[in-house]
C-alpha positions as CSV (number, residue, x, y, z in Angstrom):
1,M,-64.6,157.9,127.0
2,I,-64.8,158.2,130.8
3,P,-65.4,154.7,132.3
4,L,-68.1,155.6,134.7
5,R,-70.3,152.8,136.1
6,S,-73.5,152.6,134.0
7,N,-75.8,152.9,137.1
8,I,-74.1,156.1,138.1
9,V,-74.5,157.6,134.6
10,E,-78.2,156.6,134.5
11,M,-79.3,157.6,138.0
12,K,-80.9,161.1,138.6
13,G,-79.4,161.7,142.1
14,Y,-81.2,163.2,145.1
15,L,-82.6,166.7,144.8
16,P,-82.3,168.6,148.2
17,G,-84.7,171.4,149.2
18,F,-83.9,174.9,147.8
19,Q,-81.3,176.7,149.8
20,P,-81.6,180.5,149.1
21,K,-78.6,182.8,149.2
22,E,-80.7,185.6,150.5
23,T,-81.6,185.7,154.2
24,D,-84.9,187.5,154.0
25,Y,-87.0,184.4,153.2
26,I,-89.2,182.6,155.7
27,K,-87.6,179.2,155.2
28,L,-90.1,176.4,155.8
29,N,-88.9,173.9,153.2
30,T,-86.2,171.7,154.7
31,N,-87.6,170.9,158.2
32,E,-84.9,172.9,160.0
33,N,-85.4,174.0,163.6
34,P,-86.4,177.6,163.8
35,Y,-84.6,178.1,167.1
36,P,-80.8,178.3,167.6
37,P,-78.8,175.5,169.1
38,S,-78.3,175.3,172.8
39,P,-76.0,178.0,174.2
40,A,-73.9,175.1,175.6
41,V,-73.3,173.9,172.0
42,I,-72.0,177.4,170.9
43,S,-69.7,177.5,174.0
44,A,-68.4,174.0,173.3
45,I,-67.6,174.8,169.7
46,Q,-65.9,178.1,170.6
47,A,-63.8,176.4,173.3
48,E,-62.6,173.8,170.7
49,V,-61.6,176.4,168.1
50,G,-57.8,176.8,168.3
51,D,-54.6,174.9,168.1
52,S,-56.3,171.5,168.5
53,L,-57.8,171.8,165.0
54,R,-54.4,170.9,163.5
55,R,-54.8,167.5,165.0
56,Y,-57.1,164.7,163.8
57,P,-60.3,164.2,165.9
58,E,-60.8,161.1,168.1
59,P,-61.7,158.4,165.6
60,A,-64.5,156.7,167.4
61,S,-66.4,159.8,168.7
62,T,-66.3,158.0,172.1
63,L,-67.6,160.9,174.3
64,A,-70.5,161.5,172.0
65,R,-71.3,157.8,172.0
66,E,-71.2,157.7,175.8
67,E,-73.4,160.8,176.1
68,A,-76.0,159.2,173.7
69,G,-75.8,156.0,175.6
70,R,-76.5,157.8,178.9
71,L,-79.5,159.6,177.3
72,H,-81.1,156.6,175.7
73,G,-80.1,153.9,178.2
74,F,-77.7,151.9,176.0
75,D,-74.1,150.8,176.4
76,P,-71.9,152.8,174.0
77,S,-71.1,149.6,172.1
78,W,-74.7,149.8,170.8
79,I,-74.2,153.3,169.4
80,I,-72.4,154.7,166.4
81,M,-72.1,158.4,165.6
82,A,-72.3,159.6,162.0
83,N,-71.9,162.5,159.7
84,G,-75.6,163.0,159.6
85,S,-78.0,160.1,159.7
86,D,-77.6,159.8,155.9
87,E,-74.2,158.4,156.5
88,V,-75.6,155.6,158.6
89,L,-78.3,154.9,156.0
90,N,-75.7,154.7,153.3
91,N,-73.4,152.4,155.3
92,L,-76.3,150.1,156.3
93,I,-76.9,149.5,152.6
94,R,-73.2,149.0,152.0
95,A,-73.0,146.5,154.9
96,F,-76.1,144.4,154.1
97,A,-77.1,144.7,150.5
98,G,-74.7,143.6,147.8
99,E,-75.1,144.4,144.1
100,G,-78.4,143.1,142.8
101,E,-79.8,142.4,146.2
102,E,-83.0,144.0,147.4
103,I,-83.9,146.8,149.8
104,A,-87.4,148.2,150.4
105,Y,-89.2,151.2,151.7
106,I,-92.6,152.9,151.8
107,H,-93.6,155.2,149.1
108,P,-94.0,158.0,149.8
109,S,-91.3,158.4,152.3
110,Y,-87.6,159.4,152.2
111,S,-86.6,159.2,148.5
112,Y,-82.9,159.2,149.3
113,Y,-83.1,155.5,150.1
114,A,-83.4,154.9,146.4
115,T,-80.5,157.0,145.6
116,L,-78.2,155.2,148.1
117,A,-79.4,151.9,146.7
118,E,-78.7,152.9,143.1
119,I,-75.1,153.9,144.1
120,Q,-74.6,150.5,145.6
121,G,-76.2,148.7,142.7
122,A,-78.9,147.2,144.9
123,R,-82.5,146.7,143.7
124,V,-85.3,148.8,145.1
125,R,-88.8,147.6,146.0
126,T,-91.5,150.0,147.2
127,F,-94.8,149.5,149.0
128,G,-97.7,151.9,148.8
129,L,-100.1,153.2,151.4
130,T,-103.8,153.0,151.8
131,P,-105.7,156.2,152.6
132,G,-105.6,155.0,156.2
133,F,-101.8,154.7,156.1
134,E,-101.6,150.9,156.0
135,I,-99.0,149.3,153.9
136,I,-100.2,147.8,150.6
137,G,-99.0,144.4,149.4
138,L,-96.6,143.7,152.3
139,P,-95.9,139.9,152.2
140,Q,-96.2,137.7,155.3
141,R,-92.4,137.3,155.0
142,Y,-90.2,140.0,153.5
143,N,-86.9,138.5,152.4
144,G,-85.1,141.5,151.2
145,K,-81.9,142.6,152.9
146,L,-83.2,145.9,154.4
147,F,-86.6,147.4,155.0
148,F,-86.5,151.2,155.7
149,L,-89.5,152.5,157.7
150,T,-89.5,156.3,158.1
151,N,-91.4,156.9,161.4
152,P,-92.8,159.5,161.7
153,N,-93.3,159.3,158.0
154,A,-91.8,162.1,155.9
155,P,-93.3,163.9,154.1
156,L,-96.7,163.0,155.5
157,G,-96.0,163.2,159.2
158,F,-98.1,160.3,160.5
159,T,-96.6,157.5,162.7
160,F,-96.9,153.7,162.6
161,P,-98.0,152.1,165.9
162,L,-95.3,150.5,167.9
163,P,-97.0,147.0,167.9
164,F,-97.1,147.2,164.1
165,I,-93.4,148.0,164.0
166,A,-92.6,145.1,166.3
167,E,-94.7,142.8,164.1
168,L,-93.0,144.1,161.0
169,A,-89.6,143.3,162.5
170,K,-90.7,139.6,163.0
171,R,-91.8,139.5,159.3
172,C,-88.5,140.7,158.0
173,D,-85.8,138.2,157.2
174,G,-83.3,141.0,156.9
175,M,-82.8,144.2,158.9
176,L,-85.6,146.6,159.7
177,V,-84.2,150.1,159.8
178,V,-86.6,152.5,161.7
179,D,-85.6,156.0,160.5
180,E,-86.5,158.2,163.4
181,A,-85.3,161.6,162.1
182,Y,-88.5,163.2,163.5
183,A,-89.2,161.0,166.5
184,D,-88.3,163.6,169.1
185,F,-91.5,165.5,168.0
186,A,-93.7,162.4,168.3
187,G,-95.3,160.7,171.3
188,G,-93.1,157.6,171.3
189,N,-90.2,155.8,169.6
190,A,-88.9,152.3,168.7
191,L,-85.8,152.2,170.8
192,D,-87.0,149.4,173.0
193,L,-87.3,147.2,169.9
194,V,-83.6,147.3,169.4
195,R,-83.2,145.4,172.7
196,T,-85.9,142.8,171.9
197,H,-85.3,142.2,168.2
198,D,-81.9,141.3,166.7
199,N,-82.7,142.8,163.3
200,V,-83.9,146.3,164.4
201,V,-81.8,149.4,163.8
202,V,-82.9,152.9,164.9
203,T,-81.4,155.9,163.2
204,R,-81.6,159.5,164.6
205,T,-80.4,162.9,163.5
206,L,-79.4,166.0,165.5
207,S,-80.4,168.2,162.5
208,K,-84.1,168.7,163.5
209,S,-84.8,168.6,167.2
210,Y,-81.3,169.8,168.3
211,S,-81.0,172.6,165.7
212,L,-77.7,171.2,164.3
213,A,-78.5,170.7,160.6
214,G,-75.4,172.7,159.8
215,M,-73.1,170.4,161.7
216,R,-74.3,167.1,160.0
217,L,-74.7,164.9,163.0
218,G,-76.5,161.6,163.4
219,L,-76.4,158.3,165.1
220,A,-77.7,154.8,165.0
221,I,-78.6,152.4,167.8
222,A,-78.3,148.7,167.0
223,R,-76.8,145.4,168.3
224,P,-73.1,145.7,168.9
225,E,-72.4,143.3,166.0
226,V,-74.1,145.7,163.7
227,V,-72.3,148.7,165.1
228,E,-69.0,146.9,164.8
229,A,-69.7,146.3,161.1
230,L,-70.7,149.9,160.5
231,D,-67.5,151.0,162.3
232,K,-65.5,149.1,159.6
233,I,-67.2,151.0,156.8
234,R,-67.4,154.6,158.0
235,D,-64.7,157.1,157.3
236,H,-62.2,156.7,160.2
237,Y,-62.5,160.4,161.0
238,N,-66.1,160.8,160.1
239,L,-66.9,163.5,162.8
240,D,-64.6,166.4,163.1
241,R,-63.6,168.0,166.4
242,L,-66.3,170.7,166.3
243,A,-69.0,168.2,165.5
244,Q,-68.0,165.9,168.3
245,V,-68.1,168.5,171.0
246,A,-71.3,169.9,169.6
247,A,-73.0,166.5,169.8
248,V,-71.9,166.0,173.4
249,A,-73.2,169.5,174.5
250,A,-76.5,169.2,172.6
251,L,-77.3,165.7,174.0
252,H,-76.4,166.8,177.5
253,D,-78.6,169.9,177.5
254,Q,-81.9,168.2,177.7
255,E,-83.7,171.1,179.3
256,Y,-83.1,173.4,176.3
257,F,-83.9,170.5,173.9
258,R,-87.3,169.9,175.6
259,E,-88.1,173.6,175.6
260,C,-87.6,173.8,171.8
261,V,-89.6,170.6,171.1
262,V,-92.5,171.8,173.3
263,K,-92.7,175.1,171.3
264,I,-92.5,173.4,168.0
265,R,-95.2,170.9,168.9
266,A,-97.5,173.7,170.1
267,T,-96.9,175.7,166.9
268,R,-97.7,172.6,164.8
269,E,-101.0,172.0,166.5
270,W,-102.0,175.7,166.3
271,F,-101.0,176.0,162.7
272,S,-102.8,172.8,161.7
273,S,-106.0,174.1,163.3
274,E,-105.7,177.4,161.4
275,L,-105.0,175.6,158.1
276,R,-108.2,173.6,158.6
277,I,-110.2,176.8,159.1
278,L,-108.9,177.9,155.7
279,G,-110.3,174.7,154.2
280,Y,-107.0,172.8,153.9
281,Q,-106.8,169.1,154.5
282,V,-104.1,168.5,157.0
283,I,-102.7,165.1,157.9
284,P,-102.3,164.8,161.7
285,S,-98.5,165.2,162.2
286,Q,-96.1,163.8,164.8
287,A,-93.1,165.6,163.1
288,N,-91.9,169.2,162.9
289,F,-93.8,169.8,159.7
290,V,-97.3,169.3,158.3
291,F,-98.5,168.0,154.9
292,A,-101.4,170.1,153.9
293,S,-103.6,170.2,150.7
294,P,-105.5,173.3,149.6
295,P,-109.2,173.2,148.9
296,D,-108.6,173.1,145.1
297,G,-105.9,170.4,145.3
298,N,-103.4,172.6,143.5
299,G,-100.3,172.4,145.6
300,H,-98.1,174.0,143.0
301,R,-100.3,177.1,142.8
302,I,-100.0,177.7,146.5
303,Y,-96.2,177.0,146.4
304,Q,-95.7,179.6,143.7
305,G,-97.9,182.1,145.6
306,L,-95.8,181.7,148.7
307,F,-92.5,181.7,146.8
308,S,-93.4,185.1,145.3
309,R,-93.9,186.4,148.8
310,K,-90.5,184.9,149.9
311,I,-91.9,182.1,151.9
312,L,-90.4,178.7,151.1
313,V,-92.3,175.5,151.5
314,R,-91.7,172.1,149.8
315,H,-93.8,171.0,146.8
316,F,-93.2,167.6,145.3
317,T,-93.8,166.7,141.7
318,D,-94.6,163.1,142.6
319,P,-98.2,162.6,141.5
320,L,-99.0,161.1,145.0
321,L,-97.9,164.4,146.6
322,A,-98.4,167.2,144.1
323,H,-101.8,168.1,145.4
324,G,-100.2,169.3,148.7
325,L,-97.3,171.0,150.4
326,R,-94.9,170.0,153.2
327,I,-94.6,173.0,155.5
328,S,-91.9,173.0,158.2
329,M,-92.7,174.6,161.5
330,G,-91.0,178.0,162.0
331,T,-91.5,180.4,164.9
332,R,-95.1,181.4,165.8
333,E,-94.5,184.7,164.1
334,E,-93.2,183.0,160.8
335,M,-96.3,180.7,160.8
336,A,-98.6,183.6,161.4
337,A,-97.1,185.4,158.4
338,T,-97.5,182.2,156.3
339,L,-101.2,182.0,157.3
340,E,-101.7,185.6,156.2
341,A,-100.0,184.9,152.9
342,L,-102.3,181.9,152.4
343,R,-105.3,184.0,153.0
344,E,-104.1,186.5,150.3
345,I,-103.4,183.7,147.8
346,G,-106.9,182.2,148.4
């Protein structure tokens, strides 16, 4: 008998969005950026390809940390680079929550928190949402080790107000992790709370707004003591040479970044308006996707209709979400084609 840990045997594991082998799909199911990375990123990667690849990368990703620090106004000692923000989320649980200790998050939000907790053997507590997106049952003092707040929320797209996040940080005995995977598409962020609250960590990804999902790049901003602890846990060569130069180039080219974000925001607002004309209920979104419910509340029917037309969106079987669809923002042309398909499906 293979002596696997019982919690690993019993857990289901995280199910990523469908990744088709064919290239003729309109792919709106995994919140990828419809635009290519900055040309500066491509040039940086091409310049790095060569003899240097036989050598290990710089262990601390120093240049990327420095670039992120210049961009966000933090000393590099407050920043850690990661192999996607998922690596940071994983290492935060490993650093703060021992076996049997509790972490919490909002449901619905990023379900991968539960998977990471199960691997560690930590306990999971979830808090629901009212129709007005207020947290249900939140105690005056939350004494778990970590509270994950996805902001903007995924898959719903709404944001929590900054004063509420600041108040939540005060109510947490442990760490408040503000997962800002989609914050670049929103009107604000929680970075200033890292300076004013010892227990706040902000995580970011370069997958969405910087078009680098294929490079697996993320970062966290936290107090130096937290970064130092995360540094002990991460793989000592967690970012390869190509990823490091890509991160520096992407973070540096803010003009290109802003152009892409502006286009995606504009597409989001236009597409949301068009969906409402079709009778869909659309949650106002601050992310690069929308969560929309068809008039008959049958999200699976619409998903299948789009799938048969080679348009991929995300449908969740969770009873709280099954009535709707999460639709990533593609190009204007892709979203127009999606609207035409929705009119056909009816």
